[in-house]
N, C-alpha and C positions, 0 to 999 in steps of 0.2 A: 536073350538079352539083347546078339547083336540084330537080330532081326526086329525087335522091338526098338532100336535104334537106328535100325536102317527107314524103318515104317516111320517115325519122327523125321528123319532126311528128309525120304520123300513128301511126306506134307509140308514140310518148312521149304522147299524149293518149289512144290506146287503153290503154295503164299505166295512167293517170292515173284512167281509167273505170270500169275494174277495181278499181281500189284504192278508190274511190268505193264502189262495188258492193260490196266485200267490207268497208268499215269500216260500211257502212248495215248487213248484215247483221249484223256482229258487233252494233253497237247492236240493232236489234231483237232477238237473242239475249239479251242484257244485259236487255234491257227486260222480256223474257218469264221470267226466271231471279228478276228483283227480282219479280214480279208474285207468281209460284208461290212463291218463298220467304215474303213475305207473306201469301199466303193459308195456307201450311203453316204459320207461325205461330199467326197468328188460330185454325187448326184444331185446333192442339197446344192451345194454349190455352184453348178451349170442351172440347176434352176433358177435359183436367185440371180443370176448373172443375165440369163433370157430375160426373167422378169421387169429386171431393172434397166437392160436395155433397151426391149417394151416400153417400158415408159418413159424413159430417155427419149425416144425418138417420139413417141407420140406428145412429150413437152416440145419436142424442137419444132416442130409444125404447128404447135399451137392446139392439141389435139384433149381432149374433155378426161378427162380424169385423171390426168398426171400432176398431182397434188405434189406442191413443192417440198413437203416430208418425203414420199415416197421418192421422188429422183434426185431426194440431198446425196444417197451414195454415190451417182454416177459423176454427181459436181463435185463429192470431195476428191473421186479420183483423177476425172479432168483437171481438177486444182492441180493437180502432181504430174500431170501431162502425160496420162493417160489416157486412152482411148475407150478402155472397158477396163472392167476389171481384171482380165487376164492378161493386160497388159501392165495393173498395177505391180510392181516392184513387190510390196507388200505380198500381196496378194502370191504371188507368181515363190518368193522367199515362205511364204508359208506351204503352199504346196511341197515341196519339194521337202518342207521336213517332216509334215505329212506325213511322204512318200516313204525318204529317206527312214524315220522312225519305222514305222510300217514291216518296213524291209526289216531293221534287227529284227523285229517282234519276229517276223516269221522265220526268220534264221534262227533266233534261241529256242523257237517253237521243235524246229526243227533237231538242232541239237539236244533238245532233249528228250525224244524218240530214244537214243541210243546211249543218253548219258546214265550215269550212276545215282545212286540217289541221291548223295549229297551233292552234288553235281549238277540234279536236278533242283535242290533246295535254292543252292547259288543263283543259276537260270531262274528262276521263279520271282526270286530279291530283286534281279536285272532287268525282267519282264516291268516289274512292277515299279521300279523308277524310270523306267522310259515313259511308260505309262502316265505315273503322275508328274512329269519334269513341267516346268515351269514354260517351257520353248513348246514342248506338243500342244500344250492346254492352250497357250496363247495364240498358238497357229490355229487349234482348231476352230477356237473361239474365232478369230478372225474371217476363215471359212462361211463359220455357221452365219456370224452377223456381222459386216464390215463395219459399218457404221457405230453399232454397239460398242463393239471392239474398242472403235477408236477412242471413242468416247472414254469410255474405261479407263483406258490408256494417258489421256487428254488430261481425266480426275485425277487419276494416280501422280501423274506429273506435277500436277496442281499443289495437291497434297504437301510431295516433297519438297516443291519451292517454298510454299508457307510454312514449312519445318525449319527450313534453312534461314530462310527470312527473321524467323522467330528467335532461334538459335543465333544467327548474326546479334541479334540486338541481346538479347541477353546476357552474351558476349562481351559485348558493347562494343564490338567490330560493324560499324555503322556502313563500310563500303559496301562486305559481306551480304549484309542484311538489303543493302540498295540493289544490289547485284540478284538477289534473289529475288526481289519485287518485281525488278525488269523482266525479271525472265518469268515472272508469274503473270505481268502482263503479255507480254507474248505471243501466251498461250491464249 
């Protein structure tokens, strides 16, 4: 009986070691995927920046092929006082958020390699929370397509202001409704 119990104990230990090895491999894979995604976002952002700056330069000298829509992203940036997307405070902040989030993800994945099973579950929840955070998603969308993200944000503000105006009218608060309408007109 003692030998059978020892055999079952060894089997359970091997199984636990196999599970740990698999979790370590999963964490390493997740870390590599996060690094690759970060690099991909940075490359896409840099390529888009070069493309937009080339179009802007072509438009500045009256070159062909620089349509108004193609130059719009840099015109939007210039309207805020920046000279390129790299100088745009919103894009700089978006890069900071992405870099910090990816650093936190890498730290969590590294920590998960030596964590207990219970702690690994907590870490996976933290990773999911970081990846799904509105701040991280907004920053990623801004880097991928600044014009589309700014338009999405503008439309969200319009919808919010319209809701405030309607709520003000419904309450009979004409002042609040007028304020919301003025905010809506400013957008």
